[in-house]
Steps between C-alpha positions, in 0.01 A plus 500: 500500500787742569633440150182605321495846343304779661242489224388202281428508123225744431167490688498232771135426547459191263817325596438575870140359468658182367739484781236541759307222326791259512564590872132408562417838647124512593430826315135525622621478867788740416257752368256454783755523782733776373532875489750685273678822599631719210635849502820710453580554869361352817425151359701316752369679799145468381538131439659456834213677670247289316679175603514626854126543506453156359716353783313693759181339354648151569547436135818311374642774294760493217681813395709537175696822465807633327769598516646355811722705732742256669415144386324359186285294736311813611302502176301198609341523834220307691372662810785747501761220496739480190527172332791282633807422292426131453140555385607782270775284343242222446246719332766690296612159356152397418394825345818539296486157362138549397598834339763316304236260355248769426772722337602217268145421403400870437842614383482800730722608785358582847602798712609493871190668632273265315680207665466660846136568450439129401705395807283710729186352355626148550626569846180664626292230339693221663473676835119546458497876552166649566608837362776571252629863448697560187702816433526560129835560338466753223160636401209264490388438144777262411636433843493140621273606794225562236468120469381486866172612351371654816214741508656695790802718428645838579717765350688638795643795314616607165823665382693524172707183504577236237363741246649293203279213610194650664459833313620861532208648708348437832162416337670223283691363794192494726301326229765233459503430870116495509508207260609265771134488617260252343178612332219562748749574784586804710822708515601706796694803398752689721476871568739616226284323239210722576584767232461216245156417637291594193737314263509188716125488537462515126777258439360243736136533389496255207636219719246572770774566747420722791745774616531593863715798614684592811360829636181447298312173574772427766533772763813579700503763779687614816846368402752543774871415489753409777840332513316170565269509209178662386128503589203583285127461450367286212154463354343304216162345450359423846831498675624788716852463658635745755874521592631221279874462563780410263863455579637633164601862452396732215156636420488278193500200727152614632393498138642146451341372824156630395547343150579167666204509743254568223667243273472225764141588570397487140693178450323333796168592366560368154674179625219428734730475793301473825625805695231686703514875558666476838771254365553727197545811722746306725706369205537838341596677832733218616646424156590853421647562835726193497630537150868580463675557167865578498692756288210754485607799710642235733691604811808275510687674782402729784842632586548674275149497359536339156212460256512316168255494217510271193294724272647532156245687281447879520163475659616240748796712599297814541245321713776354716668843550154655607442204730850541651442870583153432635616226730846621608516864419664706215828600660835354605546221246780347314398360163670188364396465136577269216320399181505198282672538165183426311308788678510878434740625767419866420131449549528298818768707658322828415199380714730431800795737507318839551371382833845417649806712576737207544499236239706180464500344160579127466445201278341165570704191400198382300438727198615815675580810287843646573486717806679789319205513258259517797707768659483707180129467489475599873716819443282598205178441708627683811814710455490617862531145647817347621545192281725204580591196296519150655642241268337204674195440717719424795668841464157658479399336824815609676480861365136548570516353847796731590319811362181407684682443825724809482229740375196354684336397172263228370571289202274435199605249237305515171523489120441130438438159636855359471663802666262498796519119559879490463536793742276325757703183457833671541367709797409182687844351436399283203668454165327729250701366221362149551133589456345305211246725326301345221 
């Protein structure tokens, strides 16, 4: 599976259907017992919240997400426990050998994400999961997750990303992601999709797909933020929740939690799961409150206070910065920034640099752009800042920790997933160079 290319040959839906058939995946049960989470940012958190509600409802819950942060096993979870090494090796062997056979028959090559999706379907089926939560990879129209066939999906947010595949406008991208939902179903849209409401209502009409929007049919009020998390009120249909609590920082996580609560509620109704009103209310409150999702405005140290964020799109980074300031204040920060070489350093650094007067530019071992390039972008974005270059992640940890200690500062690490996770690993004494990203 690790040797497969990122993408297969052309559109995957037909060959992946053949693979699921050979693996004997019960497609009717898959469709009935699953939800799909799509979006540009916030997919992982929303999926984790939804799975948390499922566990709180005493349902055996599978969760398929990507990318992983520290270990590949994280992508396949049941009841918040990652698949163990032995079981993963067994399933990889089975899925890859089946892919080889199907590829020869169809004369088509599979991609890595297709193989992972098939593995998740097989694993969750073998473990008789009551609820399966699938995070889509890219888009929704041609993404493997479309083959789930569920009538309950969401679009957590929309941003300009993968434009060569999804389209060069927010309307095109939102439309693509909406296509993960089966005809006759319901899509829950995050708050930043609301400006596209008229387009999405018209787009979904011919497939008899209902569109439900945060801050419209789903009400959020009285948001409060503290160092320990956030509280808010939530209302939809006959439910009125006061003082729901989540442990994740950033106003966008309130949005994600609200999407997940409504997504689970709608899935339970369509799947004819026997959950009465009291049990539903308990599951939503308890599940949201207990969900943890690392890497998203995560505090990895208290002395000095160090916060990392794995956001890597402009909208995701802007949301993270706003959440950082709302939770921990605007002042007294050291920024550690790095960008992957396949991203726009100027665009990402321009969002971050103006908010900081001390900036350390570094490079992740995996796909990191040269730190000198990041430093040049930082100086263009904020000529008044003091900009330092750290050639390695370890040097960035040492330098930022010294500055924070000597100057009484806090540390924010942002710009991309690989930088943030490598920094967290090095800061805890681990070997950042040895992390195996996929």
